C-alpha positions in Angstrom: 9.1 -18.0 -1.1 10.4 -19.0 2.3 8.8 -18.1 5.7 10.8 -14.9 5.9 9.5 -13.9 2.5 6.0 -14.5 3.7 6.7 -12.3 6.8 8.1 -9.6 4.5 4.9 -9.7 2.4 2.8 -9.2 5.5 5.1 -6.3 6.6 4.3 -4.6 3.3 0.6 -5.0 3.8 0.9 -3.8 7.5 2.9 -0.8 6.2 0.1 0.0 3.7 -2.5 -0.3 6.5 -0.5 2.2 8.6 0.0 4.4 5.6 -3.7 4.4 4.9 -4.5 5.5 8.4 -2.1 8.4 8.1 -3.6 9.4 4.8 -7.1 9.3 6.3 -6.1 11.1 9.4 -4.5 14.0 7.5 -7.2 14.0 4.8 -5.3 13.1 1.7 -8.7 12.8 0.0 -9.1 16.6 0.3 -5.6 17.6 -1.0 -4.9 15.3 -3.9 -7.0 15.0 -7.0 -7.0 11.3 -7.7 -8.0 10.1 -4.2 -10.6 12.9 -4.1 -12.0 11.8 -7.5 -12.2 8.1 -6.5 -13.7 9.0 -3.1 -16.3 11.3 -4.7 -17.2 8.7 -7.3 -17.7 5.9 -4.8 -19.3 8.3 -2.3 -21.7 9.5 -5.0 -22.6 6.0 -6.1 -23.2 4.8 -2.5 -24.4 8.0 -1.0 -21.4 8.4 1.3 -19.3 11.3 2.4 -15.8 11.6 0.9 -14.0 10.6 4.1 -16.0 7.5 4.4 -15.6 6.4 0.8 -11.8 7.1 1.1 -11.7 4.9 4.2 -13.6 2.1 2.4 -11.3 2.3 -0.6 -8.2 2.0 1.5 -9.8 -0.8 3.6 -10.5 -2.7 0.3 -6.9 -2.2 -0.7 -5.6 -3.7 2.5 -8.1 -6.5 2.4 -6.9 -7.2 -1.2 -3.4 -7.4 0.1 -4.5 -9.9 2.8 -6.3 -11.9 0.2 -3.2 -12.0 -1.9 -1.3 -13.3 1.1 -3.7 -15.9 2.3 -4.9 -17.1 -1.2 -1.7 -16.8 -3.2 1.5 -16.1 -1.3 1.2 -18.3 1.8 0.0 -21.3 0.0 2.8 -21.2 -2.5 0.4 -20.6 -5.5 2.2 -20.5 -8.8 1.6 -16.7 -9.0 2.8 -16.0 -5.5 6.1 -14.4 -6.6 4.2 -12.3 -9.1 1.8 -11.0 -6.5 4.7 -10.3 -4.1 6.6 -8.4 -6.8 3.5 -6.4 -7.7 3.0 -5.3 -4.1 6.7 -4.5 -3.6 6.9 -2.3 -6.7 3.5 -0.7 -6.0 4.4 0.3 -2.5 7.9 1.5 -3.4 6.2 3.8 -6.0 3.6 4.9 -3.4 6.3 5.8 -0.9 8.5 7.6 -3.5 5.4 9.4 -4.7 4.6 10.7 -1.3 8.1 11.9 -0.8 7.9 13.7 -4.2 4.6 15.3 -3.2 6.1 16.6 0.0 9.1 18.0 -1.8 6.8 19.8 -4.3 4.7 21.1 -1.4 7.7 22.3 0.4 6.8 20.5 3.6 4.6 17.8 5.0 2.2 16.1 2.7 -0.3 13.4 3.9 1.4 10.0 3.8 5.0 11.3 4.1 5.5 10.0 7.6 4.9 6.4 6.7 6.4 6.6 3.2 9.8 5.4 4.4 8.1 2.4 6.1 6.5 1.5 2.7 9.8 1.7 1.0 11.8 -0.2 3.6 9.2 -3.0 3.9 9.1 -3.3 0.1 12.9 -3.3 -0.2 13.0 -6.1 2.4 10.4 -8.1 0.4 12.5 -7.7 -2.8 15.6 -8.8 -0.9 13.7 -11.9 0.4 12.4 -12.6 -3.1 15.9 -12.4 -4.6 17.4 -14.5 -1.8 14.8 -17.2 -2.0 15.1 -17.3 -5.8 18.8 -17.9 -5.7 18.4 -20.7 -3.2 
């Protein structure tokens, strides 16, 4: 991956961080069963409220993304492209999922506002991956 691919990867992680803030702010953990279950399980194990455990889970996700960048992508590790593809596809699915949830709800659903950012950043990363692969 070239320098623009590295930047594209960081944009995906930044988009996820922004998305996580929106999800927290609008309490996704109260309106969608999977985040509620994860937050309740972690909260129960650590004695934390649902909101706090949701924030910790999302912080861990973003930190994992940063680890992927610094430990694998930036250094040109053999698995760098695999990690980049994983994140690109994960975040496209995340963005599309939030759009679908909003359609099903008939209006705003937590995460909808930043879903296009996830999709756009991920598509840019895929474009960079394909461009650098052809070079």
